[in-house]
Each structure stands twice: as C-alpha cells, then as structure tokens.
N, C-alpha and C positions, 0 to 999 in steps of 0.2 A: 798723880799720874791720871792721864786721860784715855780712855779707850772709847774707839769709834767704830760703829757699824755702817760702813760705806754702802752707797747705792751700786746696783740695783738688785734687790730680792723682793719676794711678794710680800706686801705690807699688811699681813693679817693679824700678826702677833709680834710681840717683843723678842728681839734676839737674846736668847738664852746665855750665849757666850759671855756678854756683857754683865748679866746679872750673876753668873757664877764667879767670874774673874774679880769683879768688883768687891764681892761678899768675901772672898777669899783673902784679898790684900787688906780689906778693913778689919777682919778677923785677926790678922798679925799686925796690926797698929799702923798701916800705911793709908795714907789719904788717896782715894780714888773717886774719879767721876766718870759718867759714861754718857754717850750721846749717840742715839739712832739717827743717823744722818741719811739713811734710806727713807724713811717716813717724812723726814723734814725737807728733803730734797724734792720728793714728789709733791708735798704740799705746795713748795714754791712753783712746780710747774703749773698745778691746778690754779693757784691764785694768780698765775700771770697769763692763763689761757686767753686766747682771743679767737673770734670766729674766723675761719679759714676759706670761706667762700662757697663750698659745696654744703649740699643740704644737711647731710648727714653730721658733717663736722660742726655746722652751725647749731644744730639741734642739740649734739653732744655738749658743747660749751654752755649752752643755754640751760640745759638740764643738768649740769655738772654737779651743782651744789645739792640739788635734790637726790641724785642719784647716789652721791658719796654718803647722804644722810640715811638713805634707804639701807645700804649696805651695814649699817651700824645698828639696824633694827631687825627684830625676829620676823616680821610679816613677809618681807620679801623673799625669804627661804622657803616659804609655802607655795610659791608661784615661780615654777622654774623658767617660765617664758619670760615674767617680768624681770627675773633676777638676771637671766642671760642677757636681756637688752640692756639693763643698767651696766652691767659689767662691760659690755661690747661698746657703751658709749663712753665710758669713763677710759677705756683703753684707747679709744679713737682720739681722744684728747692728747694722750701720750704719743700716739703714732705721729699725729700731725705736728706737735711740738718737736719731735725728733727729725722730721724730714729735713728741716733747713740746717741741721748739723749733720747731715748724711748718716743719721741713726736709724737703726729699726728698733725703736723704743716701745716696751709694753709693760704690762702690770707683772709680768714675770721675766723680762729680759732687757738687757742692754746690748745691742750688737752694733759696733761701729762697721759700716761698709768699707772703711779705709785702713782701720788698724784691727789687728788680732791680739787678744790677749793670750795667744800661745806663741807670740814671739817678743823675746825680751826687747828686742830694739823698738818694737812699736809701743811697749809700755814705757820705756825710757823716753820716747818720744811725746807721749802723752804727758809725762813730768815735765818736759821741756816747754809744751804748748798748752800749759794748763787753763791759760786764757779761753781757749777755744771749746772747753767742755761746756757741755748745756748746763751743768749746775754750778758753772763758776761765779755767777752774781750771787747765788746762795752762799757757797762754801768759803768764800773769801771772807765775807763778813763774819760768816759763823766761826771760822777758824780764828780768826783775829779775837773775836771776843771770848772764845774759850781759851786761847793761850795767854789772855790777859788775866786770867785767874791765878790766884795764889797756888803755888805748889805745882802747877803744870809745867814740869820740865821734862816729861816723858810723855810721848804719845803712842800709843799702840792702835793699830788697825787690824781688825779681826776680818780677814780676808779668806771666804770659805766657797766662794763659787766664782767661775770665769766671768760671770756677768758683772762682778763688782771691780774686777781687775782694773780696767782702764781708767774708771773713776778713782780707785784708790790712789793710783800712780798720778794722777792729775793733782789730786789732794798733796800728796806727798812732795811733788815738785813746787807747789805753792808753799808749802812749809819751809822747804829748802831755799827757797828765793826770799821769803819774808820772815821767817822764824829761823834761821839757821843753827841757833844754839839749842834746840830742841832734839832730844834723842828720840829717834823712830825705831818702833818695834813693829814687826810683821809677823802675825801668827794667823792660824785658821786653817780649815781643811784643805783648802787648795795650796797653801804654803807647805803643809805637811806633806802633800803629794809631791811638791816640787823637791822637798829635802829628801824624801825616800828614793829618789832616783839615783842610782849610782853615778850617773854622768852629770849631776848636778855640779856647776860651777858657777857660784854666785854672781850673776851679771848686775847686781843692784847694790854692791858694796859702797859706792859713793853716796847713794840715796837713803839706804836703809842701814841702820846701825846694828840691828840684831834681827834675826829671823828665827822663829821658834816652831818646833814640830810637836804635834800632839797636844794633849791637855796644857794650857799655859800657866795653870796657877804656881806650880813650883819653879818652872824657869823665871817666871816674873819676879817671884820672891827673891831668887839667888841674884837677878839683876839689881835688885833694891839692896842687896848686901844682907839678905836674911837667910840663913842657911838651916834654921830648924825645920823639922818635917811638918809638911802641911796637914792641918786638921781638917775636919769636915766643915763646911760653912754653909749654912743654908741660903740659896741665891736670894739676892736683895733686887725686888723689881720697883722700889720706891721711884727712882729716876725715871722710868720708863713707862710706868702704870698710866701716867697723864697723857701719853701720846693718843692720837686719835686714829688707831688701826681700822682697817676696813673688815671688820667682823662684829656681830651683834652683842658687843660686850668684850671684857677683858679675857683673852685666851692665855692660859697659864702654861708656858713650855717648862717641862721639869725631866730630868734624865735619872733614872734609877740605876744607871750603870754607863760605863764608857766602854766603848769595844764591843765584843760579841762573845755570849758565852758558848756558842757553838764553833764558830772560827774554823770551819773545816771545808767550807765551800771552795771549789776551784774557781779561779779568776777573781776571787773577792779582794777589794782593796784592804779590808781589814787583815787580811792573811798577808798579802803582799807588801804592806807597809809596816808590817809586824806591830801593829798597834795592841797593847796589852789590854786584857779585859779586867775592869775595875768595878765591881758591883757596889753599890750603897747598900748597906744592911737594910733588910725589908723593914725593921722597926724604925730606923732613921727616916726611910722614904715615907712612912705613914705619919710620922711626927711632923716632917717637913710639910708635907701636903695639908695636915690639918692647920698648921700655922699659917701657910700660904693663902690658903683659901679663906681664912679668917681675915686676913689683911687685905687681900685683893679683890675678893667676892668674884672669882672667875665664874664666866657661863660655860667655861669647857676647859678641861686640861688636857694638853698634848704631851704625852709621854714620848720622849725623843729617843729611846733606845733602839738600836739595830733590832733587838728581839728583847721583849720583856720577859725575864726569867719565870720559871714556874713557881719559885719561891715568892717572888714579888706578886705574881697573879693571885696566889692564895691568900697573901698577906692584904691585898687589895679586896679581896672577898670577905676577909675576917674583920677588916677596918675600913669600911668604904670612905672615900674622901667625899667632902661636901660639894661635889660638882661632878657633872658627867665628865667621861674621859674616853681617850682612844690613844691607839698606837700600834706599833708592829709586834706581832707575835709569831712563834714557829708553829707549824702544825705537827702537832705531836699527840702523845697519849693524854695529856692533860684536857685538850680540848676534845677528844675523843668520848668524853664523858658529858652526855647530855645535861645531867644535873649539874655539873661544874658549869657549863655554859649559861645555865639559867640562874646560877649564882652570880656570875660576871654580870649579867645584865641587872640584876637586882643590886648590884654593887655600884651600878653607875656607867658600865661599859657600853657606849652607845655604837662603836665601830672598831674592828679590828683590820689591820693591813696585813696581808699575808703574802709572803714572797713564794708563790707556788712555782713560777718560771716556766714550767712545761707540763703538758698533759701526756707526756710518754714516759713511761717508768725507766726505760734504758737511759734517756737522756738525764733524768733526775740522778740516776745512779752515777752515771760519768761524771757529773758535777758535784757529787758527795753532798747532795742536799739533805740526805737524811730523811726524805719525805717518801712516803708509801701512798700511792694514788689512791687505793681503796679507803686507807684512813682519811685521807684529804677530802675524798667524797663525803665521808661521814661527818667530818668537822664541818664543812660548809653547810650542811644539813641541820647540824645541831646548832649552829650560830643561827641560821636562818628561823629555826623554829623557836629559839630563844628571843628573838628580836634584836640581835646585834647585826648591824651592817658589816658588809665584808668589802674590802677595797684589794681586789686581788692582782698581783703584779705577774706578769708574763715576760719572758726573754726570749727572743727569736735569734736564730743566727749563731748559735753556740757551736763550738766544733763538732759535737757529737750529734747535731741536729741537721736534718735534711727535710725535703718537702714531704716525704711519708710521716715523720715525726711530728713536723708542724701540723699535718692534718690530723693527727691524733689528739693535738692540743686543741685544735678547733672543735673535734667530736666532744672532748672531754667538757669543754666550756658550754657547748649546746646542750648536753645532757643535764648538766647542773646549772643552766642559766638562771632558774627561779632563786637559787640560793647565792648568787653572785649580785652584789648591789652595785658594784663599780670596777672597772677594769683600767690597769694601766700597760700599755704595749710599749715595749723598749726593743731595739735591736742591739744586739751584743756588742760591745767595745772591749777590746782586749787591752787591760790596764798595762802601761808601759813597764810596771816593775813585777808583773805577774811571773811566777816561777814557770808557768805553762808555756812560755814563749819559747823555751828551748825545744819543745816538741813540735813547733809550728814554724812555716815559712813566713816570716814577718816583714813588713815594710812600714815606713811612715803612714799613719793615717791621715794626719793633718799637718800640714806645712807649717814648722816652727819648732824652735829649740825648747820650748817649754811645753810640748804636746804631752798630754797624760795618758794617751791611749796609742795602741800601734794597730796597724791593718795586719791581716794575716789572709793567706790562701787557704780557703777552706777545704778540708780533706776530700769532702764529697763534691765540691763545686758550688755548694749552696752560699754563694757569696751575696753581699749587702743589697745589690740591685734585684736579685732574685727574690730575697725575703720581702723587700718593700713591695714588689709587685703582688707576691702572695698575700700580704697584709691588705694592700688596697683592692685587688680583684676578687678575693677569695674570703678571708677572714672576716674583715670588716662589712662584708655584704651578706653575710649570714644575717636572716632576720632577727633571730634570738640575741644575736651577740651586739648587732646594730642598736637594738634597743636597751642594752646596758651601756653602751658607749654614749648614746644620747643623753644619759643621766649624769655624765661627768660634768662638774662645774667648771666652766671655761676660766683657764688662767690659774685660778686658785686650787684647783682639783681637789685632793685629799685634804687640804686645808679646811675646805667649806664644805665638804661631804658630810660631816658629821650633823651640821646644821640642818643639811635637808632630811636626816633622819629623824633629828630632835624635832622638827616642825611638821612631819609629815600628818600628825593626828591632830 
C-alpha cells in the first residue's frame, strides 16, 4: 500500500499521519510505503522558478536557494528581520508561480480563485482537469513511478486540510485515468468532518473506493482483510526523515493521545464529531520518544495532542526526552504550581500553546472551558518566570461574547502582555455538526455542499464584520498587543515560534 500526504501544507515537519499508518500496517505484516508529496511538490516549484520581471520577484528567485538553506540553519532564527525577509521572499516565489494558474499560492495555503474545496462539483472538476493543476508536471511522473513499485495496489490520501483538497482530487483524477486498477482510499481530518455530517451523501463514489473517518489504522487493516485488534506501533519516520523540510533540523511530530481528555468545550469539533479519547500510556510515550530521538536526532519534538494530559506532563518531567519539545496544554492546577513549571522547563519544554479563548469569565463559563481567569493569570506568570514561551489562542465572536466582553479580553492581554510570547487571533466559526446549532438561527456561512461551518445570527448582534472592525481598529492597535503580534513568525506561526525561543540567548 502507498500513503500520500498531498499539497499544500506548511513544509516544516514530516506529516505524522503517514508515519503512524505505515508503522501500524508494517507491525501487522503488511507492506506499506509513504510519500510526502507536499514537500516534493513545493521543491518542484522552487526548482522551476524563473524571474518574473519586477524587482522583488527577481530578487526572490535570485536568493531562493540561499533563503531555503537559511531556514534550515539556526542562525536566522536569532534575527527576526532577516527571518521575515527570507520567508517573504520564498513565499513571493510561490505567489508568482501561482498567478498564471489563477491561484493564491503561499507557504501555508493553496486557494484557487475559480474553484472551491467546499463544492463537490469543483473537486470533481479538479479530477477531470488534472492536467491544469500547477503540480501536474511533478505528480504525473511521481505517481507513475510510485505506482510501478511492487505491491502498490492500494493508494491512500491523507486529506486533513481544505488547502489540500483540490490537489488531492487532481491526483485522484490522474490515477483514475492512468491507473484505473488501483484502489483509492481517502482519509484524514477533513474527510472525518465530511463523514460526521448527517447530511453527507458521498459525491465521490466513482472516484474514491473507500472513505475513512477518524484514526485510520484499524479501518485500513480491515480493508486489508486483517481483523486482529491493532497493537501500538511506534511511528516510523525512516522514509520521511530524508526530506528537506524548512526547519533548522528534523522536527519529530508525536501524539501522546488522540481526541481530547477534556472534551467538554461547546462548539468544539472533537465533541460534535464524537471523536473518542485514546491516550497512549505515559510509559509507552517515554519509551517511544527515547527510541525516536535516538534514531532521528530531532532538534525539536512537536507533541500533537489537543491537550497533553497531566499524567503525560508529569512523565515527561520524570523522564525528559533528549530534545526540546512543545505542544498544547490546558490551563489547570498543574501549571498553577511554579515549581512544576520549572520542572517542565528543565525537562526540555520550550513553549506551551494555551487555548485561553477569552479574557471574560462569563464567556469562558458559557463555553464550558473549565478555565478560571485568575488561575490563567498565575499560569502565564509561572511559565514566563520558568522561561517557557506561551502561544496564546483567542477566539472572538462566540455567541456569548459582545463588545464589552471582547474589551475585557483586550484588557486581560494588556495586563499580562509580558507573560504572553505569541498570540493567535481567530474569529469564531460554528461547526456544521455542532449540537449548539439548535439554539441559534443559522444559515450557510460558505457556499458549497461540503461546507464545514455554518453562519449564525449573533444573539447580541456582535456579528463577524463588527468583530473584524474591533480587532483591526482596537485590539491590534493596542501598543502592548501589537508588540506581541509582531513577534509571530509569518506563515509558519507556532511551528517556528519555538525556534525563536530556543535561539534568543
């Protein structure tokens, strides 16, 4: 079996899903190979880049090789201005390459101005018109090569993001035209969301043989005729570690759980999609990380959990991995202990991502976040004093928030700005399968039968245009908040933020 990670996603670390799926199949005696076609497709664009006439584009092409090499070294992360210029120039090459294909192409996104990944008809048309895809000269040869290998009779695509959908279906169209005997399997986060929608009526039955929701290991084994209960398999990065990702060394992605141990937040896809929580025993996590760091020599470990459990955080303190690490954690009593935060830093934790969402207690209570703002303030200070960077996520425009509550969030961030390293600002989207849709007046947010969000009439009239105006005119103009936002690595955001922390001394 062959499993593919299609373009386009941020090219800074290997796709963990491929490493997990391949290891699980191999552990049960099934032949499997993987291909990160995202990094390969971007390298194809870089290799074929030509000057475009204007000064910036010409400079970007001329310095492309140097800039790509710089992102793979530590030094550039010590100089934010140099880093930002290099990233902007690399992105400029992609932007100019995409224009002739009517694309908005970047290091973090693939947006077709004529077709939408939210419309099944557009995805089907992408399959028909596969030759018009910007990556076609690359993937036709690469797919032919991969399909020619022994035992490649099943091909799986890991489709997790909207930015991958049109390219995925272009490749599926090519396979159907040139390798019709292949069995095509589609899985990943975006597919899981599609299948969770009660209105799902598969529009791709003639293109895709099997669609899989959730973790793919067990369903893939069943498709291969293997009914045995799946055993834990340490992910395998052997085939991925040789790729030239845009980070200063190998970044090891690892999940200590699937799902979320809290799983109580209103409007959360983990709840609406009914994804089960499956923790990896902490002792297994520690053993895996020690083995993987010995074989891959990572410069950084990226823990992929929705929230790293307290048991796992304690285990990491007791048995630190041999590389710095970061990931999402919940604001709770464990991080309310200054001594424990110091232990985390000593165990290699360089950054924690925190889903604070709001600086208003009533909003947090209405969302069932389980966060106390006074405790959150202490946690931010504890982590700051311990030398751990914080990447704080805020969510504006939820049904319980109005202008007054949003102002309280601004005041909270200003008050604690010294303890907040980075900020992520998002405007609330109502998941299409959310149980809370029954309490709101909803309409379609985006045109398309595959839309994953719904629009709603805000109970207080605090609608999206007003939220955007508040963020642009008030929140982002606060000098203390603006200083935080200026630190955010362009395009790569939280994926490169730990390197800024690791190289600041």
